N, C-alpha and C positions, 0 to 999 in steps of 0.2 A: 341463328338468323337464316332460316331456310325458306321463308316465304319468297315467292318469285313474282316478278312482273315480266312476262316473256321469259327471256333467258337470264334476267338480272335478279340479284338478291339484295338484301339489305346491306351486305358488305359493299356493294357498289354504291348504295346510298351514302354510306360513310365516306367512300372515296370522293364522290361528288361534293360532299360537304367539306372535305379537306381542301379541295380546289376552290370551293366557295370562299373560304377564309383567306386563301392566297389572293383571290380576286379582291377581297376587301383590303388587303395589304397594298395591292397595286394602286387601287383607287386613292388611298390616303397618303401614299408615299412617293408616287412617281412625279406628280406635278411639282412638289417642292424642289426636286432635283433639277427641274427645268426652269425654275423661276428666273435665275439670272440670264439665261439664254432668251427667255420670253421678254424680259425687261429690255435687253439690248436690241432685240430684233424689232420689236413693235413700239419701243419708246414708252413703255408703261411705267408710271411712277410707282414707288415703293408702296404707297397707300393703296393703289389699285391691285398690286400683287397680294397685299395683306387681305384685301376684301375677297379675293378668290378663296382663300383659306376659310375666312369667316362664313362665306356663303355655302361652301362645301359642308361644313359641320352643322350650320344652321338648318340646311335642308335635311340632313340626316336626322337631326333632332325632330323636325316636323314629321318626317316619315315614321320615326319610332312612335310618335304620338298617334298618328292616323292609323297605323297598323293595328293598334289595340282594338280598333272598332271595325275595320273593314277586311282584314286579311282572311278571317274565318269565312266571311260571306263569299269572297272571291275564290278562295281555295289556295292551299299551299303551293301546289304544282304550278298553277298559272302565275302566281306571284314570283316564285323563285326563278322560273324560266324568264319571265319578263325582266326581272332584276339583272340577270346576266346579260341579256340583250342591251339593256340600257347602259350598263357599265361598259360594254364593248363599244357602243355607239359614242359614248362620251369620250372614251380614250382615243378612238379614231378621229373624233371631232377636234381634239387638240391639234392634230396635224392638218386638218382640212379646213374647218370653218374660219380660222383667222386669216387664211389666204384667200378665201372666196368672198367674204363679206367686206363691205366698205370700211367697217370699223372692226379691226382685229380683236379689240377687247370684248366686243359683243360676242364674237365667235368663241372666245375663251369662256365667257360666262355661260353660253349655251352648253358648251361641253361639260363644264363643271356641274351645271344643273342636272344633266342627264346621268353622269356617273355618280353624282351624289344621291339621287333617287335610287339608283341601282344598289349602291353601297349601303344605304340605309335599310332597304328591304333585305339584303343579304344578312346584315347584322341581326335583324329581328328574326329571320326565318331559319337560319342554319341551326342554331342551338335547339329550338323545339323540334325540328325535323330529326336531329340526332337523338334527342331525348325520347322521341316516340319510337325509335328503332328498338326491336326486341333484343336488347343487349343486357348482359350482367355488368355489375360494377359501373353504374351510370357515371359516378363522379370521375372514375379513371378515364372512361371514354370521352367525357366532356373535357377533361384536362388535355388529353391528346389532341382533340379537335382544335382547341384554342392555341395549341403550340404551333399550328400551321400558319397562324397569323404572324407569329414571330419569324418562322422560316421564310415566309413570303416577304416580310420586311427586309430581312438580310439579303435575300436573293435580288429584290428590286434595287437595293442600294449598290450591291457589288456588281451585278450584271450591267445595270444602267451606267454606273461610273466607268466600268471597263469599256463599254460600248462607246461612250463619248470620248474616252481617252484615245481609243484606237481608230474609230471611224471618223472622229472629228465632230465638233459642235455643229458644223454646217449641215450634217446629216441627222440632226436631232429628230426630224419629223418621222423617221423610220421607227424610232423607239416606241412611241405610243401605239403604233400599228402592230408592232411585234408583241407587245404585252396584251393587246386586245384579243389576240388569238385564243388565249386561255379562257376568258369568260365566254367567248363565242362558242367554243367547243363544249364547255361545261353546260351551257344552256341546253344543247341537244342531249347531253348525258342526263341531266335532271329530268328531261321530258320522258325518259324511259324507265328510270329506277323506281322501285316501290317507295311510296311515302305514306307513313302512318299518321295517326292523329293522337294528340296528347289526351284529349277527352272525347267522349261521345258528342255527336252533333248537338249543339245548343245546350250542352251541359257544363261548359266552362264558366268560370266566374266572370262577371261583368266588371267593367271599370269601377262602377259604383260599389259593388260588393267588395272589391279589393280595397277601395278607399276606406271602407268601414272596418277593415281588418287591421288591428294594431300591429300584428306580426308583419304584415306587408310593409309597413312604414319603417320597421327596423331593417328589413332587407333593402329598402330604398336607400337608407343611410349607408348601409354596407356597400352598395354599388357605387354611390357617389364617392365615397372615400377610397374604394378600390381603384376607380378610374383616376381620381386625383393623385393618389399615391404613385400610380404608374406613370402618368403623363407629366407630372410636375418635374420628375427627373428626366424622363425620356426626351421631352421636347427641348429641354435646356442643356442636355448632356454635351452636345457638340460645342455650343457657345461657351459653356463652363470650362470645358477642356481647353478651348482655344484662348479665351480671354482671361479666365481665372487662373489657369495653370501654365499658360505660355506655350501651349502645344500648337503645331501648325494646323491649318485647316484640314488637310487630308488626314493627318493623324487624329485630329479631333473627331472627324466623322467615324473613323474606325474604332478609336478608343472610347467614343461616346455611344451613339445610337446603335452601332453594330454589336459591340460587346454587350450592351444592355439587352438587346433583343435576343442574342444567342443565349445568355444566361437565363433570361426569362423563359425561352423555349425549352432549355434543358430542364429547368425545374418542373415544367408541365409534363415533359416526357417522363421524367423520373417518377412523378406522382402517378402517371398513367400506368407505369410498369410495376411500381412497388407499393403504391398507396392503397391497394384494395382493402387491406386490413387495418388501415389507419383511421382514427377518429378525425373526420374532416374538420369539425369545429376546432379541435385542438390544433390541427395542422395550420389552419388559417390564423388562429391566435398566435402561434409561434412565429409565423411569417410576419404578422403585424408588428410584433415586438422587434424582430430583426430589421424590418423596414424602418421602424422608428429609430433604430440605432444607425441606420445607413445614412440618413440625412445629416445628422451632426458630424458623422465621420467624414462625409464628402465635403461639407462646408467648413469645418474647423480643423481639418488635418493639416499638420505643419508642412507636408511635402506632397508633390503630385502623385506619387505612388499610392499613398494611403488615401488620397482624395479619389483617385480612380477606383481604388478598391471599394470605397463607399458607393460609387456609382454602380459597380458590378454587384455588390451585395443587395442594392435596391432592386436591380433587375431579377436577381435570384429570388428575392423574398416576395415580390409582387406576382410571381408567375401563376400561383394557384388561386389567387384572390378572386379574380373575375369569374373564371369557370366554376370555382368552388362555391361562390355565392349563388350562382345559377342553380347548381345541383342541390344545395341546401334548400333554397326556396321552392324548387320543384318537389322535393321530398316532403317538405312541411306543408305545402299547399298544393296537393295533387290535382285539385280542380282549377288551378290558376290558369292553365291553358295559354293560348296565344297572348291574351291581354297581360298576363303576368310577365312573360318574356319580353314583350314589347315595352312595357313600362319600366322594367328593370334595365333594359338596354338604354332607354331614355335617361334614366338616372345615372347610369354609367357614363354616358356621353356628356352629361352635364358636369360630372366630375372630371372627365378628360379635358373639358374646356376650362373649368374653373381652377383646376390645379395649376396649370402653367400660367394662367392669368394672375393668380395670387403671387406666384414667384416673380413675375415681371413687375407687378405693381410695387411690391415690397422692395425689390432691387432698385427700381427707379426712385422711390422715395428715399432710399439710403445712398443716393449718389451713384447709381448704376453698379453697386457692389453685389454681384450675383450670388456670392456665397451667403449673404444675409437673407436673400429671398429664398434660397434653398433651405436654409435653417428654419425659416418660418413654416415651410411645407411639412415639417414633422407633425403638425397638427392633424394631418389627414390619417396617417397610420395610427395615431393615438385614438382618434375617434373610431376607427375601424375596430381596434381592440375593445373599446367600450361597447360597440355594437355587438361584437361577437360574444362578449360576456353576457349581454342581454339574451342573445339567442340560446346560449347554453342554459340560462336560467329558465327560459320559457319553453324550450323544445320538448321536454318531457310532458308538459301539459298541453301541447298543441295537438 
């Protein structure tokens, strides 16, 4: 990776991309840690707080869809720099707009809109930017890249929780400003690093061409099920630990989302370090089977230790699914370009939304018994295994 832009090389591009995924983790995980504070300070009902989450992910889905059509025209560099500025503006806005506007909730919604657009662009752009870097072992590089979302999530939870404990909830407005420094600095970093292209100009596949490709729809299925397998457990891990296993709120956060993210990150780092000689399709198949075992273990285990082990096994097994499917799709459809990555990100986000929703709906229908909802989520890794079997069958002919 010797090509330079000024004094910077593609190694600096990778570093900027790692910080890009940490920014994505900040965007998705900081506001939920402040929800109770925002609710108390501004008198916002729980339905209003829930709508903030819905708007965040809905806007990111819309950005995923629009990116497939417009990012190539605007250019990667302009879009990724703008994405970081928008993310920083939205984070700072959490502290500023609710205090300045007559309606604090309107201020929160403006902030969520800004950082959701930034977060959506980051999700679409970072993976193809890294894929376009002149690196060897693309799957390993992609796995390491996605591990930084996990480390960012753990860092946001631990640092923010520690800050609120020591500085006090009254000083919460300093926290979004603190986290906004990273995307702000990374915007200037991305403005200088070299950025390559996945395909020659105007040579990438269009959305219509992808839609006519049967192989593409298999990868859509894989991304939906990968996202659902990950978030069905991740989003409910804390509540499951607290309500289903009788663990305190603080311990539930540590034993649930934190441990899940750590093990997911470790699996991605492991694959980045030792997976270069591994058949990626076999690795994802094995992980799918392990994930399918983790949901019954978590939901049916007779004691909390085994149940938490099921949560941890799920985090470990889903680690390489999302980046692995990206790498497989890029290898099998090298002309896919930005449209491929944008639409796969859209599919993954749909899974991230649908997985937790199914768990919640089933749990509610069964009398708020969360373990039954988690048991139903085993359908997602099973579908992923079926999809990977189709990939292994079709890949030699693709």
